C-alpha positions as CSV (number, residue, x, y, z in Angstrom):
1,M,46.2,77.9,-109.2
2,A,43.6,79.6,-108.5
3,Q,43.0,83.2,-110.3
4,V,43.1,86.3,-107.9
5,S,40.3,88.7,-108.0
6,P,41.0,92.3,-108.8
7,E,38.9,93.1,-105.5
8,A,41.5,90.7,-103.2
9,M,44.5,92.9,-105.1
10,V,45.7,95.7,-103.3
11,E,48.0,98.3,-105.5
12,S,51.4,99.1,-104.1
13,P,52.2,102.9,-103.6
14,G,53.6,104.8,-106.4
15,A,56.6,106.0,-104.5
16,M,58.4,103.5,-102.0
17,T,61.8,104.8,-102.1
18,P,63.8,107.6,-103.4
19,T,65.3,105.9,-106.5
20,D,61.8,106.4,-108.2
21,S,61.3,109.2,-107.1
22,Q,64.4,110.7,-108.5
23,A,63.7,108.7,-112.0
24,G,60.2,110.6,-112.4
25,H,61.2,113.8,-111.3
26,G,64.3,115.8,-111.9
27,S,64.0,116.9,-107.8
28,P,63.1,115.2,-104.7
29,Q,59.3,115.2,-104.0
30,P,57.9,114.4,-100.7
31,S,56.1,111.0,-101.2
32,P,52.3,111.5,-100.0
33,K,51.0,110.5,-96.9
34,L,49.4,107.2,-96.5
35,R,46.7,105.7,-95.1
36,G,44.6,102.3,-93.9
37,R,45.8,99.4,-95.9
38,K,48.2,101.1,-97.7
39,R,50.3,102.1,-94.6
40,L,49.8,99.0,-93.4
41,L,51.7,97.0,-96.9
42,Q,54.2,100.0,-96.1
43,S,55.1,98.8,-92.9
44,L,55.3,94.8,-93.9
45,Q,57.5,95.7,-96.5
46,R,59.9,98.3,-94.5
47,I,60.2,95.4,-92.0
48,S,60.6,92.6,-94.7
49,S,63.8,94.6,-96.1
50,S,65.1,94.6,-92.4
51,P,68.7,92.9,-92.6
52,S,68.1,91.3,-88.9
53,L,64.9,89.0,-90.0
54,A,68.0,87.3,-92.4
55,K,69.9,85.7,-89.6
56,I,66.4,83.9,-88.3
57,G,66.5,81.7,-91.1
58,R,62.6,81.2,-90.9
59,M,61.2,79.9,-94.3
60,S,58.3,81.1,-96.5
61,S,55.0,80.9,-95.5
62,S,53.3,78.8,-97.9
63,G,50.4,80.6,-98.7
64,Y,46.4,81.4,-97.5
65,R,44.9,78.4,-96.4
66,S,41.6,79.3,-98.7
67,G,40.5,80.8,-102.0
68,G,38.9,83.6,-100.1
69,R,40.3,87.0,-99.5
70,G,44.0,87.1,-98.8
71,S,45.2,87.1,-95.2
72,I,48.5,89.3,-94.3
73,S,48.9,87.3,-91.9
74,C,50.1,84.8,-94.0
75,V,52.7,87.0,-95.9
76,S,56.0,85.7,-95.4
77,L,58.7,88.3,-93.9
78,S,61.4,86.9,-94.8
79,S,63.5,85.9,-97.9
80,P,65.2,82.4,-98.2
81,A,68.3,82.8,-96.1
82,A,71.3,81.7,-99.1
83,M,69.5,84.8,-101.3
84,P,68.2,87.3,-98.8
85,Y,67.5,90.2,-101.3
86,A,67.7,88.5,-104.6
87,P,64.4,88.8,-106.4
88,S,62.2,86.2,-106.7
89,H,60.2,84.4,-109.4
90,D,56.3,84.9,-108.1
91,N,53.6,83.5,-109.2
92,S,52.4,86.9,-111.2
93,Q,55.4,86.7,-113.2
94,A,54.9,83.6,-114.0
95,S,50.9,84.6,-115.1
96,D,51.8,87.5,-117.3
97,P,52.9,86.3,-120.8
98,S,55.0,89.3,-121.4
99,S,57.4,88.1,-118.5
100,T,58.4,85.3,-120.6
101,L,62.4,84.8,-120.4
102,D,64.6,86.0,-123.4
103,P,67.6,84.3,-124.1
104,T,69.0,87.5,-126.0
105,A,67.7,89.9,-123.7
106,S,70.2,92.1,-122.1
107,P,70.7,91.4,-117.9
108,T,68.2,94.1,-116.0
109,V,69.9,96.6,-113.8
110,P,69.3,96.1,-110.5
111,N,66.8,98.2,-108.8
112,P,66.2,98.7,-105.2
113,A,62.8,98.5,-105.9
114,Q,62.7,95.1,-107.1
115,D,64.4,94.0,-104.2
116,I,61.6,94.0,-102.3
117,P,59.9,91.1,-101.9
118,F,56.3,90.7,-103.1
119,V,56.0,93.3,-105.2
120,D,55.4,92.8,-108.8
121,Q,57.4,95.8,-110.6
122,A,55.3,95.4,-114.0
123,K,52.1,95.7,-112.4
124,G,53.0,97.7,-109.1
125,R,51.3,95.8,-106.8
126,A,52.3,93.0,-104.3
127,G,53.4,89.7,-105.2
128,I,50.4,87.7,-103.6
129,R,50.3,83.4,-104.4
130,L,47.1,81.8,-103.0
131,I,46.8,78.1,-102.0
132,D,43.5,76.2,-102.9
133,A,42.2,74.2,-100.2
134,D,42.2,70.8,-102.4
135,A,46.0,71.9,-103.0
136,I,46.5,71.8,-99.0
137,N,45.1,68.7,-98.8
138,T,46.8,67.1,-101.6
139,A,50.2,68.7,-100.3
140,K,49.8,67.6,-96.8
141,I,51.0,71.2,-95.7
142,S,51.0,72.1,-92.4
143,A,48.5,74.6,-91.6
144,S,50.5,76.1,-88.3
145,V,53.9,77.9,-88.1
146,P,56.7,76.0,-86.2
147,L,58.1,78.2,-83.0
148,P,62.0,78.9,-84.6
149,A,64.7,76.6,-83.0
150,E,66.9,79.4,-81.6
151,L,63.2,80.0,-79.2
152,R,62.3,76.6,-78.2
153,P,63.0,76.1,-74.5
154,G,65.9,73.5,-73.5
155,S,66.5,70.9,-70.8
156,K,67.2,73.8,-68.1
157,G,64.2,76.4,-69.6
158,L,67.8,77.7,-71.9
159,P,66.8,78.2,-75.9
160,L,68.6,75.7,-77.7
161,E,71.5,76.5,-80.5
162,K,70.3,77.9,-83.8
163,T,70.3,75.6,-86.0
164,T,71.8,76.4,-89.5
165,E,70.2,73.4,-91.6
166,V,66.5,72.8,-90.8
167,S,64.6,70.8,-93.2
168,E,60.8,71.8,-94.4
169,G,59.5,68.5,-93.9
170,A,60.9,68.2,-90.3
171,E,59.2,71.1,-89.2
172,E,56.1,70.0,-90.5
173,A,56.3,66.8,-88.8
174,E,57.1,68.5,-85.8
175,C,54.5,70.6,-86.4
176,G,51.9,67.5,-86.8
177,A,53.2,65.9,-83.9
178,A,52.6,69.0,-81.7
179,A,49.2,69.2,-83.1
180,A,48.3,65.5,-82.5
181,A,49.8,65.4,-78.9
182,P,46.9,67.2,-76.9
183,R,44.6,65.0,-78.5
184,A,46.2,61.8,-77.7
185,A,46.9,62.8,-74.1
186,S,43.2,63.5,-73.8
187,A,42.5,60.1,-75.2
188,A,45.0,58.1,-72.9
189,R,43.4,60.3,-70.1
190,P,41.3,57.8,-67.6
191,K,37.7,59.4,-67.4
192,S,36.9,60.0,-63.8
193,R,34.4,57.7,-62.0
194,A,31.3,59.7,-60.2
195,N,30.8,57.8,-56.8
196,A,33.6,55.6,-57.1
197,D,33.7,53.3,-54.3
198,F,37.3,52.1,-53.4
199,W,36.5,49.8,-50.3
200,S,34.3,47.8,-52.5
201,S,35.8,47.4,-55.6
202,A,38.9,46.7,-53.2
203,P,39.8,42.6,-52.5
204,D,38.2,41.3,-49.1
205,E,42.0,40.3,-48.1
206,I,43.3,44.1,-48.3
207,N,40.2,45.0,-46.2
208,M,41.0,43.1,-43.9
209,Q,44.3,43.6,-43.6
210,I,43.4,47.6,-43.3
211,L,41.0,46.6,-40.4
212,R,44.0,44.7,-38.6
213,H,45.2,47.8,-37.4
214,L,42.4,49.0,-35.5
215,A,41.9,48.9,-31.6
216,P,39.0,46.6,-31.0
217,K,37.1,49.3,-29.9
218,E,37.6,51.3,-33.3
219,I,36.6,48.2,-35.3
220,I,33.2,48.0,-33.3
221,R,32.6,51.4,-33.8
222,C,33.6,50.9,-37.5
223,S,30.7,48.6,-37.4
224,A,28.1,50.6,-37.8
225,V,28.5,52.2,-41.1
226,S,26.6,49.8,-43.2
227,R,25.3,46.1,-43.2
228,S,28.6,45.1,-45.5
229,W,31.2,46.6,-42.7
230,Q,28.9,45.1,-40.2
231,K,29.5,41.6,-41.7
232,M,33.1,42.2,-42.3
233,C,33.8,43.7,-38.8
234,F,32.1,40.8,-37.1
235,D,34.8,38.7,-39.4
236,G,36.7,35.8,-36.8
237,Q,40.1,36.4,-38.9
238,L,40.2,40.1,-37.2
239,W,39.6,38.3,-34.0
240,S,42.1,35.9,-33.6
241,T,43.1,37.3,-30.4
242,L,40.8,38.7,-28.3
243,D,41.6,40.7,-25.4
244,A,38.6,42.5,-23.6
245,S,40.3,43.8,-20.2
246,E,40.7,47.5,-21.9
247,F,37.2,48.0,-23.3
248,Y,35.3,45.5,-21.1
249,R,33.6,48.7,-19.8
250,D,32.9,50.3,-22.4
251,I,31.5,47.4,-24.9
252,P,27.8,46.2,-24.5
253,S,27.3,42.5,-23.9
254,D,25.6,42.1,-27.5
255,A,28.2,43.2,-29.4
256,L,30.9,41.2,-27.0
257,S,28.6,37.8,-27.2
258,R,28.2,38.6,-31.1
259,I,32.2,38.8,-31.2
260,I,33.1,35.7,-29.2
261,T,30.7,33.4,-31.0
262,S,31.4,34.9,-34.8
263,A,35.2,34.5,-34.3
264,G,35.4,31.4,-32.2
265,P,37.2,29.3,-35.3
266,F,39.4,31.3,-34.9
267,V,40.2,32.8,-31.9
268,R,43.7,31.5,-30.7
269,D,44.0,34.0,-27.3
270,L,41.2,35.1,-25.6
271,N,41.1,37.5,-22.3
272,L,37.3,37.6,-20.5
273,R,39.2,39.3,-17.5
274,G,36.7,41.3,-15.3
275,C,33.6,40.8,-18.3
276,V,31.1,40.1,-16.1
277,Q,28.1,41.2,-18.7
278,L,28.7,37.8,-20.2
279,Q,26.8,36.0,-17.1
280,I,23.2,36.6,-19.2
281,D,23.8,37.0,-22.5
282,L,26.2,34.1,-23.1
283,Q,25.3,30.7,-23.0
284,A,27.2,28.0,-22.0
285,E,26.4,25.5,-25.4
286,A,27.2,28.7,-27.4
287,L,30.3,29.5,-26.1
288,S,31.7,25.8,-26.1
289,E,30.9,25.5,-29.6
290,A,32.2,28.9,-30.6
291,C,36.0,28.4,-29.1
292,Q,37.0,25.4,-29.7
293,N,40.9,26.1,-30.8
294,L,42.1,28.2,-27.5
295,Q,45.8,28.1,-26.2
296,N,45.5,30.7,-23.8
297,L,42.7,31.7,-21.8
298,C,41.8,34.1,-18.8
299,L,38.1,34.4,-17.3
300,E,39.3,36.0,-14.1
301,G,36.9,38.0,-12.4
302,C,34.2,36.9,-14.9
303,Q,31.1,35.6,-13.1
304,I,30.7,32.8,-16.2
305,D,28.6,29.3,-14.4
306,R,30.0,26.4,-13.5
307,S,28.9,24.5,-16.3
308,S,30.0,27.1,-19.0
309,V,34.3,26.8,-17.7
310,H,33.3,22.8,-17.8
311,Y,31.7,23.0,-21.3
312,L,34.9,25.3,-22.5
313,L,37.7,23.1,-20.9
314,L,36.2,20.1,-22.3
315,R,36.6,21.6,-26.2
316,N,39.8,22.8,-25.8
317,S,42.5,20.2,-25.5
318,S,45.3,22.7,-26.6
319,L,45.4,25.2,-23.9
320,V,48.5,25.8,-22.8
321,H,47.4,29.1,-20.8
322,L,44.6,28.9,-17.9
323,N,44.2,31.9,-15.6
324,L,41.1,31.1,-13.7
325,S,41.8,33.6,-10.5
326,G,38.7,34.8,-8.4
327,L,36.4,32.4,-10.4
328,A,33.9,31.1,-7.5
329,A,32.9,28.3,-10.4
330,V,36.0,26.6,-9.9
331,S,36.0,23.4,-8.2
332,N,37.8,20.1,-7.5
333,A,36.0,18.5,-10.4
334,T,37.1,21.4,-12.7
335,C,40.5,21.0,-11.6
336,K,39.9,16.6,-12.4
337,I,38.7,18.1,-16.1
338,I,42.0,19.9,-16.5
339,G,44.1,16.9,-15.7
340,Q,42.1,14.8,-17.8
341,Q,41.7,17.2,-20.9
342,C,44.7,20.0,-20.5
343,R,47.6,17.8,-21.2
344,L,49.4,20.6,-22.5
345,L,49.0,23.1,-20.1
346,E,52.0,25.2,-18.5
347,F,50.7,27.9,-16.9
348,F,47.9,27.7,-14.3
349,N,46.4,29.9,-11.9
350,V,43.7,29.3,-9.4
351,N,44.3,32.4,-7.1
352,W,41.8,33.1,-4.3
353,C,39.3,30.1,-5.7
354,H,38.1,28.8,-2.2
355,S,35.5,26.9,-3.4
356,M,38.4,24.0,-4.0
357,D,41.6,22.9,-2.4
358,A,44.9,21.1,-2.5
359,R,43.5,17.9,-3.5
360,G,41.8,19.3,-7.2
361,V,46.0,21.1,-7.5
362,G,46.9,17.6,-7.1
363,K,44.9,16.3,-10.2
364,V,46.0,19.2,-12.2
365,I,49.6,18.3,-11.5
366,D,49.2,14.9,-12.1
367,G,47.7,15.3,-15.3
368,C,50.0,17.9,-17.0
369,P,53.5,17.1,-17.1
370,R,54.3,20.4,-18.5
371,L,53.3,22.4,-15.8
372,K,56.0,25.2,-15.6
373,D,53.8,27.9,-13.5
374,L,51.8,27.3,-10.8
375,R,49.9,30.1,-8.7
376,V,47.6,28.8,-5.4
377,N,47.3,31.8,-3.2
378,E,45.0,31.1,-0.2
379,C,44.4,27.8,-1.1
380,R,43.4,25.1,1.8
381,G,44.1,21.9,2.3
382,F,48.0,21.4,2.0
383,V,48.1,19.0,5.2
384,D,48.5,15.8,2.6
385,K,52.2,15.2,1.6
386,H,51.2,13.1,-1.4
387,I,51.3,16.5,-3.2
388,M,54.4,18.3,-2.0
389,A,55.9,14.7,-2.9
390,R,54.4,14.5,-6.6
391,L,55.9,17.9,-7.4
392,F,59.6,16.8,-6.1
393,E,59.0,14.4,-8.3
394,T,58.3,16.3,-11.3
395,N,60.8,19.0,-11.2
396,T,59.1,20.8,-14.0
397,L,57.9,24.0,-11.6
398,E,60.0,27.3,-12.2
399,R,57.7,29.4,-10.7
400,L,55.6,28.7,-7.5
401,F,53.3,30.9,-5.5
402,M,51.5,29.7,-2.7
403,H,51.1,33.3,-0.6
404,G,48.9,32.9,2.4
405,C,48.8,28.9,2.4
406,S,48.5,28.8,6.2
407,D,48.4,24.8,6.0
408,V,52.0,24.3,5.2
409,R,54.5,23.5,7.6
410,D,58.1,23.2,7.7
411,D,57.8,19.4,6.8
412,D,56.0,20.0,4.1
413,L,58.6,22.5,2.7
414,K,61.0,19.9,3.2
415,V,59.4,17.2,1.7
416,L,59.4,20.0,-1.4
417,F,62.6,20.4,-1.9
418,E,64.4,17.2,-0.5
419,G,61.4,14.5,-1.3
420,I,60.7,11.5,1.2
421,E,63.6,10.1,3.0
422,P,66.0,10.9,0.8
423,D,70.1,10.1,1.1
424,V,72.0,12.1,3.4
425,C,75.3,13.1,2.4
426,P,77.8,11.9,5.5
427,L,79.7,15.2,5.2
428,T,77.6,18.1,4.9
429,R,74.4,16.4,6.7
430,R,72.2,17.7,3.7
431,A,70.0,15.5,1.6
432,M,71.5,14.3,-1.9
433,V,68.5,15.2,-3.9
434,P,69.1,16.9,-7.8
435,P,68.7,20.6,-7.8
436,R,65.2,22.4,-7.8
437,K,64.2,24.7,-11.3
438,L,62.8,27.3,-9.2
439,R,62.9,30.7,-10.3
440,H,61.0,32.6,-8.5
441,L,59.2,31.2,-4.8
442,D,56.6,32.8,-2.9
443,I,55.8,31.4,0.3
444,S,55.3,34.5,2.5
445,K,52.4,34.6,4.8
446,M,52.4,30.9,6.2
447,H,52.7,31.8,9.8
448,Y,54.4,27.9,10.8
449,L,57.0,28.5,8.8
450,T,60.4,28.8,10.7
451,E,64.3,28.7,10.3
452,K,64.0,24.8,10.1
453,G,61.8,25.0,6.7
454,L,64.2,27.6,5.1
455,R,67.3,25.3,5.6
456,S,65.8,22.5,3.7
457,M,66.4,25.2,0.4
458,V,69.8,25.7,1.3
459,G,72.0,24.0,-1.7
460,N,68.3,22.8,-3.4
461,V,67.8,25.9,-5.4
462,P,70.7,27.7,-7.0
463,E,68.9,29.0,-10.1
464,L,66.3,30.9,-8.0
465,E,65.7,34.8,-8.6
466,G,62.7,35.6,-6.5
467,L,62.0,35.1,-3.1
468,Q,59.1,36.5,-1.1
469,L,59.3,35.6,2.8
470,G,57.0,38.8,4.0
471,G,54.8,38.0,6.8
472,N,56.7,35.0,8.1
473,V,56.7,36.4,11.6
474,E,58.8,33.2,12.9
475,L,61.6,33.5,10.9
476,T,65.0,34.9,12.4
477,D,68.6,35.7,11.2
478,E,69.9,32.1,10.8
479,A,68.2,30.6,8.6
480,L,69.1,34.1,6.0
481,V,72.9,34.0,7.4
482,D,72.4,30.0,5.9
483,L,70.6,30.7,3.0
484,L,71.8,33.6,1.1
485,P,75.2,32.0,-0.2
486,T,73.3,29.1,-2.0
487,V,71.1,31.6,-4.1
488,P,73.9,33.2,-6.2
489,R,71.3,34.7,-8.9
490,L,69.0,36.1,-6.3
491,T,67.6,39.4,-7.7
492,H,64.7,40.0,-5.8
493,L,64.0,39.7,-1.9
494,D,61.1,40.6,0.1
495,L,61.3,40.3,4.0
496,E,58.4,42.7,4.9
497,E,56.8,42.4,8.4
498,C,59.8,40.0,9.6
499,A,60.3,41.4,13.1
500,L,62.5,39.5,13.9
501,L,64.9,40.2,11.7
502,T,68.2,42.6,13.1
503,N,71.1,44.0,11.5
504,E,73.0,40.9,11.0
505,S,70.5,39.7,8.2
506,L,71.3,43.2,6.3
507,K,75.0,42.4,6.5
508,S,74.5,38.9,5.8
509,I,72.8,39.6,2.4
510,G,75.6,42.6,1.8
511,R,78.5,39.7,1.9
512,A,76.7,37.1,0.3
513,P,77.6,36.8,-3.5
514,C,74.2,37.8,-5.0
515,A,74.3,41.3,-3.2
516,E,76.0,42.4,-7.0
517,R,72.8,40.8,-8.7
518,L,69.7,42.6,-6.0
519,E,67.7,45.0,-7.4
520,H,64.9,45.0,-5.5
521,L,64.7,44.5,-1.2
522,S,62.0,45.3,1.0
523,F,62.4,45.5,4.6
524,S,59.0,47.4,5.8
525,Y,58.5,46.7,9.3
526,C,61.1,45.4,10.3
527,E,61.5,47.7,13.5
528,E,65.0,46.1,14.5
529,V,66.8,47.3,11.4
530,G,68.9,50.3,11.2
531,D,71.6,52.5,9.9
532,S,74.3,50.2,11.0
533,G,72.8,47.1,8.7
534,M,71.5,49.4,6.1
535,M,74.3,51.4,5.0
536,P,77.0,48.3,4.0
537,L,74.2,46.8,2.9
538,I,73.8,50.3,0.2
539,R,77.3,49.8,-0.7
540,A,77.6,46.5,-1.7
541,C,74.4,46.5,-3.4
542,R,75.0,48.4,-6.8
543,S,72.6,47.2,-8.9
544,L,69.9,48.1,-6.3
545,R,66.3,49.8,-7.8
546,N,64.0,49.3,-5.1
547,L,64.3,49.6,-1.5
548,D,61.3,49.9,0.8
549,M,62.5,50.3,4.4
550,D,59.2,51.8,5.3
551,N,58.2,51.7,9.5
552,T,62.1,51.4,10.1
553,R,65.2,52.7,12.3
554,V,67.0,54.3,9.4
555,S,67.6,57.8,9.5
556,D,69.3,60.4,7.2
557,L,72.5,58.8,7.1
558,S,70.9,55.7,5.0
559,L,69.8,58.6,2.6
560,A,72.9,60.1,1.9
561,E,73.9,56.9,1.3
562,A,71.4,56.1,-1.2
563,A,71.9,59.3,-3.5
564,T,76.0,58.6,-3.2
565,L,75.0,54.9,-4.6
566,V,73.3,56.3,-7.5
567,R,76.2,59.2,-8.0
568,R,78.6,56.8,-8.0
569,R,77.2,54.1,-10.6
570,S,75.8,56.3,-13.1
571,R,78.1,58.3,-15.5
572,R,77.5,61.9,-15.9
573,S,76.7,64.1,-19.1
574,D,78.3,66.7,-20.7
575,S,75.1,68.3,-22.1
576,A,71.7,69.0,-20.4
577,C,69.6,66.1,-20.8
578,Q,66.3,64.3,-19.2
579,P,67.7,61.7,-16.5
580,E,66.0,58.8,-15.3
581,V,65.0,57.2,-12.3
582,G,67.8,55.3,-11.0
583,L,66.4,54.3,-7.4
584,R,63.2,54.0,-5.5
585,V,63.2,54.6,-1.8
586,V,60.1,54.4,0.5
587,I,60.6,55.8,3.7
588,Y,57.6,57.4,5.0
589,D,56.7,56.4,8.9
590,C,60.4,56.6,9.6
591,Q,60.6,59.1,12.7
592,N,64.7,59.4,12.5
593,I,64.0,60.8,8.9
594,T,63.7,64.7,8.9
595,W,63.3,67.4,6.5
596,T,66.7,67.8,6.1
597,G,67.6,64.6,4.7
598,I,65.1,64.5,2.1
599,R,66.7,68.0,1.1
600,E,70.4,66.0,0.3
601,V,68.6,63.9,-1.9
602,I,66.9,66.2,-3.9
603,S,69.2,68.5,-4.1
604,R,71.6,66.2,-5.5
605,N,69.1,64.8,-7.8
606,A,69.7,68.7,-9.2
607,E,73.1,69.0,-8.8
608,I,75.4,70.7,-11.7
609,K,79.2,70.1,-11.4
610,R,80.5,73.5,-12.5
611,P,84.1,73.3,-14.7
612,T,87.0,73.0,-12.8
613,A,90.7,74.2,-12.7
614,S,91.7,70.4,-14.0
615,G,90.3,71.5,-17.4
616,D,86.9,68.8,-16.6
617,G,83.5,71.1,-17.8
618,S,80.0,70.9,-16.7
619,S,78.3,67.8,-16.2
620,Y,74.7,66.8,-15.5
621,P,73.4,64.0,-13.9
622,T,71.7,61.2,-15.7
623,E,69.9,58.9,-12.6
624,V,67.8,60.2,-9.7
625,V,66.3,58.8,-6.5
626,Q,62.8,59.2,-6.1
627,L,61.3,59.4,-2.9
628,K,58.0,58.4,-0.9
629,C,58.4,59.7,2.5
630,F,56.3,61.8,4.8
631,Y,52.9,63.1,3.3
632,G,52.9,66.6,4.1
633,W,56.3,66.5,2.1
634,Q,55.7,64.3,-0.5
635,M,53.8,66.7,-2.8
636,T,57.3,69.2,-2.9
637,V,59.3,65.9,-3.6
638,D,56.8,65.1,-6.5
639,E,56.8,68.4,-7.8
640,H,61.1,68.7,-8.0
641,I,61.5,65.0,-9.1
642,K,58.8,66.4,-12.2
643,R,60.8,69.4,-13.1
644,V,64.3,67.1,-12.6
645,L,62.8,64.4,-15.2
646,K,62.1,67.2,-17.4
647,G,65.8,68.7,-17.5
648,D,64.5,71.7,-15.9
649,L,67.6,71.5,-13.2
650,A,67.1,75.6,-12.7
651,A,63.4,75.6,-11.8
652,A,63.9,72.2,-9.4
653,S,67.0,74.2,-7.6
654,R,65.0,77.0,-7.1
655,L,62.2,74.8,-6.1
656,E,64.2,73.2,-3.3
657,R,65.8,76.6,-1.6
658,K,62.6,78.2,-1.4
659,W,61.3,74.9,0.5
660,A,64.2,74.7,2.6
661,E,63.5,78.3,3.4
662,Y,60.2,78.0,4.3
663,M,61.1,74.5,6.5
664,M,64.0,76.8,8.4
665,A,61.2,79.4,8.9
666,T,58.8,77.0,10.3
667,E,61.3,75.6,12.5
668,E,62.2,79.2,14.1
669,A,58.7,79.7,14.7
670,G,58.0,76.8,16.4
671,A,60.7,76.5,18.7
672,I,59.3,79.1,21.0
673,G,55.5,78.0,20.1
674,A,53.0,75.5,20.9
675,G,54.1,72.1,20.4
676,S,57.7,72.7,21.3
677,R,58.0,70.4,24.4
678,R,56.7,67.3,22.7
679,R,59.4,68.2,19.5
680,R,62.4,68.3,22.3
681,R,61.0,65.2,23.9
682,R,61.0,63.2,20.6
683,A,64.2,64.7,19.7
684,R,65.6,63.3,22.9
685,E,64.2,60.1,22.2
686,A,65.7,59.6,18.6
687,A,69.0,60.6,20.2
688,M,69.0,57.8,22.9
689,L,67.6,55.2,20.4
690,H,70.8,56.2,17.7
691,A,73.2,56.1,20.8
692,D,71.7,52.9,21.9
693,E,72.2,51.6,18.1
694,E,75.7,52.6,18.1
695,E,76.7,50.8,21.0
696,G,75.3,47.2,19.3
697,G,71.6,47.0,21.8
698,A,68.3,46.9,21.0
699,G,66.6,50.1,22.5
700,T,66.3,50.9,25.8
701,G,62.9,49.5,27.0
702,G,61.4,50.2,23.7
703,V,61.3,53.8,24.4
704,G,60.5,55.9,21.2
705,R,60.0,53.1,19.1
706,R,57.3,53.5,16.5
707,R,55.3,50.1,16.4
708,R,52.9,49.0,13.7
709,A,49.5,49.4,15.0
710,R,47.7,46.0,15.5
711,S,44.3,47.1,15.7
712,N,41.5,47.0,13.6
713,G,41.8,50.6,12.3
714,C,42.8,52.1,9.2
715,T,45.7,50.8,8.0
716,V,47.3,53.3,5.7
717,M,47.3,55.9,8.9
C-alpha cells in the first residue's frame, strides 16, 4: 500500500465529543471554534454518525483513485449495514506496530470517540486509505459510484423497492454497463451522409411507381429538373394510357410528339382528341413506327393527314375502340383498311365524316364481325338495302346511331328489323324473325320516316332501353301506341319537335309497361301537348329524372304534379341534411307557366314539416326539383336551389318570401300602368286555350299558341 505523506494528512480536532472534554478536565469547557478544513471534516464526521444513513445501505468507498493528495469526495459517509457503529480495522492500525492484537489484553471499554468512523484514536487523525492506480487496474475496481437501488426509476417513473442484498460485483458490473452503453450507442449510430441523393440511390422500379401517381401535366413539368429526370419522365412505362384531351391546349407540340414516339411500344390507349398541333410536328412514319400495340384510338377533331391515319391502321391490327369523328381525312379507302386489318373492332365512330358514304360503312360491317357500337351520324348514301340487310344478318349491334341520315326511308328500316322477304305469322301478320340485340337506337332527324317504319320495330326490339325519335315531323300517335307496349325496358325516350303528337301519345306512354322504368322524357316543341296528357304521365312515371317540356301548353298544374311526385317517392329525413336533385324540369317558353307555379315548386323544395300532435317529429326533404324557366326568374331560382342543396333551408325560405313580395308588388304597380292591355289580352287567350283543352279540342283557330320560329333568325330567342 502507498504511504501517506504528513502533508496529505490533516489532524482531527482534539475535542470532538463531550466525553473527551470531561475526561481531560473536571468541568466541561466550551470547544474551540474551528475554521477552514477542520470545520469541514467535523461536519462530515457529524453526518457520518447520523442513524438515518444506516438505512440507505450504501457500500463503503473504494478509496482514492490515485496516489496523490486525498480527495474528500472519496470518503464514505456510511458504515456497513450489519454493524453501523462498530469500530473498523482501518489501515492506520495495521501500519502501526503498537496496535498488534494481544490475546491477553483486556477488552477495551467502548468509547464514543471510537464509534466515529475514519478516526484513528491512537494518532488523533482521520483514518484514510489510499489506493494506487496500479491497484485499481489490477483489481478492476469501478471508478464510479452507482445510484442507490431505491432511487432508481421504475417502469412508470416510480422508484424501485429497496433491495437489502445487493452484491458489490453486481453493482460494479452495472456501473460498467452504464458507462459502456453511451459508447456502444454512439458506435452503432449511423453516420449522416452529407448531400444524400435518395432518388438516385432508389431502384428505377420504385421511382416509376412514384411517378405513376402524378398527372400527365405534372410529369411534363418534372422532366425539366435534370437530364436523368427527363429521361425517366419520358419513359414509355409511364404512358401506357395517354389521354391528351384534358391538357392538349397547354402542352407544346414538341413535348407531345416526343411522348408519343418514346411511349409508342407501351401505349395501349391513345386519345388525341383536339390535338391540332400534331399536323406539322408529327410525321406519318414516326407515328406509325412508334404506336403498334394500340387497342383504343381516338383522333376526333385532329387534323392529321390521310397517310398518317392509314399508316396507323395498318400497323395496329388489335384495335377494339376506334373514334374518327369529324376527321376530314377519313374516306371509303380508310374504311376498307379497317375492314381488312381491324378484325377485333367493337366500337366504330365516324360521325360527321363527310368524305365517306354508306359504302365504306358496309365494308367495315363485312370485315368486323364483333362490331357492337356503330355511329354514323349524318352519313350519306343509305339508298342501298344491302347495308341494312348485312346489319340484319350479323345481328351483333347493341348501339346504332343514325342521326341525320336523311336518305333512310321506311323500307330501309323494315329491312334492318325484318330482313328481306321474311316469313309472316298468319295470326299477327308480323315477320317471324329473331329479335334484335339493339339496346340504344337513334333514328332522329329522318325526314322521310313515318309510322310505317316504326311499325316494323314492333316486337323486334324487346331489349331496347333508349329510343331517340326527335325531329321526325311525320310521326303520329298511332306509331307510338303500337310500339310502346313491346319495349318494356325503355328508360330514355326523346320525342322533341314531333309536332303532330298529342296528349294521346302521353297517355299511351303512361299505360305502357315501361312507365315504371322511364327516367328521361323529352316533349320539347310538341305544341299540342298540355296538362291533360302530362299530368297522368307524371303520376305513372315514378322513376322520372329528366323532363323536358319547353314550348308546350303545360301550365302550373303540371309543375305542381312534378313537385308532388318527388315529394311522394322520396323519404324524409329526421335531421337537417343536404338534399340532392331528384328531378330536372325544363319549362322555358311555356306561356301558361306563371311565377306562382314557380314559387309553388321552390317552396316545396325548402319545406320543413313541423312536429304534429300524433307524435311525428320534424322532417326535412332529401330530393328537390331543379327548374329551368323564364330567364327573368332563372337567377332567383338558381340562387334558391343553391341554398337548398347546401342545406340552408331557412335562407332559401327567406329568399322565396322576398321574391314573392317583389313579384306581387310589381303586379300591383303594373295593373294600371303601361302594358296592362297586353297582359289582359294574354290572360284572356290563356283562359280560352285552357277551356278549349278541357273540352278536348285542338285550339280555337290557333289563337294564342306560340309556334316555333321557322326563319333563319336566332334560335335561342
